[in-house]
N, C-alpha and C positions, 0 to 999 in steps of 0.2 A: 672257501671261505670269501675271502678281500674280494670277489667279484660278484658273488651276494649283497654285500653290505653297500659295493658301489651302484649294484643297481635298484637297491632299497633307499637309497639316498639320490639318486635320482628321481627315483619317482615319487619322494619324498617334496624334493622341490618342485618337479609337475602339477603334485596337488595343491602345495603353498601358489605358487603363481594360479592357479586356477581358483580358486579361494579368495585371493587377491584381487582377481580383473572381475569374479562374480561382484566384491562388496563392492568394487567401481563403478560396476553396472549400475547397482542398488542404492548407492547412494548418488550417482547423476539423476536417476529414475524420483528420488525424493526430490532433491533439490529442483530438480525441474518444477516439480504440482507445488512446491512452496515458493515458485518464481509464476507461476500460473495466479495461482490463490492471490499473491503479495500484485498484480496486475488488476486483477481482480477488485481487489479492496483500491490498490491507489487509481479506479474509474469512477468505481461509486462516489469515493468523496469526491473528486473531482466532479461528480455531477452536482453532490449536494449542496458545494460551494459557487459554482454557477448557479443553482435555483434561489444559494441566500445572498448573493449579489445582485438579482434582479429582486429582490423581497425589501431588502435594502435600498433598490433604488429607488422604489416605489413610496416606499415609508419616508426617505430623505424630501422627495417631490412631494408626496404631501404634507411632511412639516414646515417645508417652504411654505408654501401655498398659506397654509395654518398661519406660521409665522406674517406673511404678507398681511392676511386681513387682522390680526389683532394690532399691529405697527399703525395701518391706515385708520384706526378707530380712535376718536379722540381723548384724551384721558379725562377720567371724570374726576380723579382726586386733583387736578389741578384748578378746578372751580374752587375750592374750597377754603 
């Protein structure tokens, strides 16, 4: 009887080890999937920020040109 209990306990430990290994594998796969999604989002955000930088540079240049044109014109209020 004692021998049977030892065998059952050993198979129990082996089964638990198998379940734990499967859980580690499964969680690792999920983690890798999340990391891939995260990298995709970071890439898209980086591209968006670069496009915004180009747009802001262009708008700043246009605003500077408009500022220069306004400053170069004489003030009408000073004549009154």
